[in-house]
TORDO-70117 format. One line per 2 residues: their letters; for each residue z, x, y of N, C-alpha, C, O. Coordinates in steps of 0.001 Angstrom, whole numbers, m for minus. Atoms other than C-alpha are relative to their C-alpha. Example, Ala and Ser with C-alpha at 12.3 -4.5 7.8 and 13.67 -1.06 7.14 Angstrom:
REM residues 2
AS> 0 890 m1190 7800 12300 m4500 0 900 1200 665 1936 1181 | m60 m820 m1190 7140 13670 m1060 730 m770 1090 899 m261 2198
This chain:
REM residues 69
MM> m827 m1270 475 422 m9676 11293 1547 m46 m268 2116 m1038 188 | m1232 m150 507 3743 m8923 10045 1253 298 1377 864 613 2501
SM> m928 264 m1007 6853 m8991 12220 550 1637 m602 67 2300 m1519 | m665 m1411 m63 9111 m5659 12481 795 m116 m1452 794 676 m2395
SE> m1290 643 1096 11768 m7489 10067 m816 70 m1520 m389 840 m2380 | 948 m5 1022 8815 m8266 7267 m500 1329 m443 m793 1547 m1619
LR> 715 m1283 650 7483 m4580 7320 1243 812 m524 966 1508 m1501 | m722 m363 968 11186 m3311 6394 334 m811 m627 1194 m218 m1279
QA> m502 393 1561 12025 m5902 3708 m1586 734 m886 m1364 1329 m1940 | 504 m584 809 8231 m4693 2576 276 1828 m368 m200 2545 m1249
AC> m224 m1471 242 9569 m1151 2926 1031 287 m1214 1033 1170 m2072 | m1160 m509 1060 12660 m1462 912 3 m1193 m742 1011 m1897 m797
DP> 235 1268 908 10922 m4331 m1562 799 1059 m1198 586 2245 m1452 | m314 m758 1610 12972 m3439 m4930 m577 257 m996 m208 1107 m1807
RP> 1123 78 1506 10177 m4027 m7533 m420 1244 m31 m572 1958 960 | 654 m1648 640 8894 m822 m9388 m1277 m59 778 m1920 m1087 988
LP> 1119 m226 m306 6158 701 m7847 m1312 m864 m410 m1974 m1600 321 | 1352 577 693 3302 m434 m10370 m156 m1318 m150 m1184 m1914 m472
TV> 347 1582 m237 4643 m4092 m9857 m688 m307 1245 m1477 m1235 1425 | 422 186 m1315 3918 m3696 m6442 m1643 140 196 m2389 m601 837
LA> 1561 20 m330 391 m2372 m6685 m792 m992 m1300 m2018 m927 m1388 | 575 1198 1037 m510 m5090 m9594 m227 m1231 881 m1066 m2131 841
AA> 400 1191 m890 152 m7177 m6814 m906 m374 869 m1249 m1510 1199 | 1232 42 m829 m2512 m6115 m4615 m1109 m306 m593 m1238 m452 m1808
RP> 1784 527 457 m6393 m7077 m4705 m211 1513 m882 175 2627 m528 | 954 m1559 783 m8220 m4342 m7490 m424 906 1310 5 2059 1354
AV> 520 m891 m558 m9810 m2928 m4793 1029 914 1227 601 1987 1653 | m1101 m623 m837 m6640 m1815 m2355 292 858 m1081 67 2066 m1165
AA> m1213 m1213 1125 m4493 m670 m5558 m910 845 m380 m353 1799 m924 | 1043 m992 478 m7867 1313 m6391 506 1174 804 1180 2087 328
IL> m207 m702 m1002 m7595 3073 m3124 1423 876 m58 1488 2095 m218 | m1107 m271 124 m4135 3462 m3166 868 757 m1695 1927 1386 m1682
DR> 294 m677 1278 m4165 4666 m7058 84 1381 694 1084 2074 882 | 637 m1446 m461 m6136 7749 m5536 936 653 1002 1243 1845 1010
AL> m1402 m519 m1106 m3480 8195 m2775 987 768 m551 1397 1839 m104 | m1078 m436 831 m933 8663 m5424 m229 865 m613 750 1549 m911
DG> 626 m909 509 m3126 10887 m7063 m208 1207 577 m750 2211 115 | 300 m1619 m703 m3032 13464 m4480 m1604 m14 455 m2013 857 1223
RE> 1585 m104 m800 m6925 12730 m3635 m184 m352 1247 469 m1307 1668 | 390 513 m1221 m8394 12529 m320 m480 m1181 232 m1218 m1495 m703
LS> 554 1208 m75 m9360 9228 882 m1182 m110 1154 m920 315 2279 | 889 171 m592 m12386 8529 2424 3 m907 1474 906 m1702 1734
FE> m419 1193 m1567 m13097 6684 6351 m27 m1201 m770 874 m2041 m770 | 355 1750 617 m14500 3677 4332 1642 m179 m977 1908 m1353 m1234
DG> m938 479 496 m11245 3706 2523 1117 73 982 2173 m375 535 | m1130 m46 m576 m8952 4314 5411 m603 m1564 851 300 m2250 1329
LA> m41 945 m626 m11108 1227 7080 527 m1269 m658 1207 m2202 m231 | m685 1406 1000 m10507 m1134 4087 1743 241 70 2320 m839 m54
LL> m1319 677 13 m6704 m650 4277 365 m110 1596 1514 m429 1901 | m436 193 m1820 m6587 m767 8410 145 m1509 m24 990 m2026 707
GT> m459 1579 m119 m6868 m4714 7591 766 m456 m962 640 m1657 m1202 | m756 681 1286 m4592 m5257 4720 826 m648 554 1040 m343 1727
TG> m654 695 m345 m2336 m7720 5031 1030 m611 m1545 601 m209 m2626 | m489 725 573 330 m9880 2885 402 1094 m1290 1073 2078 m976
SD> m662 m835 1168 1013 m8112 m914 m792 1482 366 m202 2562 342 | 1079 m1357 m282 m1897 m5391 m21 848 1002 992 1026 2185 705
LT> m462 m843 m482 m114 m4120 2580 1847 115 m528 2409 1194 m343 | m1169 m556 590 3384 m4164 1077 m294 1110 m1034 525 2013 m1206
AL> m270 m907 855 1940 m2214 m1658 m652 1451 1076 m890 2423 360 | 942 m576 m657 155 m22 1046 1072 961 741 864 2172 830
IR> m1257 m472 m582 3683 772 2912 637 760 m1257 714 1987 m1193 | m752 m314 1421 5431 1323 m656 m642 1725 m466 12 2732 m733
VA> 671 m873 460 2590 3718 m1536 87 1366 1542 89 2585 1369 | m195 m899 m1258 2902 5634 1937 1331 683 m241 1636 1818 m606
DR> m1657 m637 468 6547 5917 1545 199 1074 m1034 1031 1973 m916 | m329 m511 1205 6183 7338 m1812 m552 1550 81 26 2552 m341
VR> 1037 m1243 m195 3194 10046 m814 876 864 1534 732 2073 1710 | m635 m902 m1171 5150 11360 2388 1456 678 m446 2077 1505 221
S> m1794 m187 651 8725 11769 223 m653 1424 m454 32 2254 m1054
């Protein structure tokens, strides 16, 4: 589990979003691409994102920030 400091770092990652997405596993990146396209995610998509860690979690945080903006 990431600490609050690590979560803040992920949210403020200066790399361009496409670079962050490229570092995520392909299955996670595909789900996040659908979210960026404004498409509704399925229950299964949510379950897949629930257990993200590392680069996948960084991508999730960045995409969530972009979608909510």
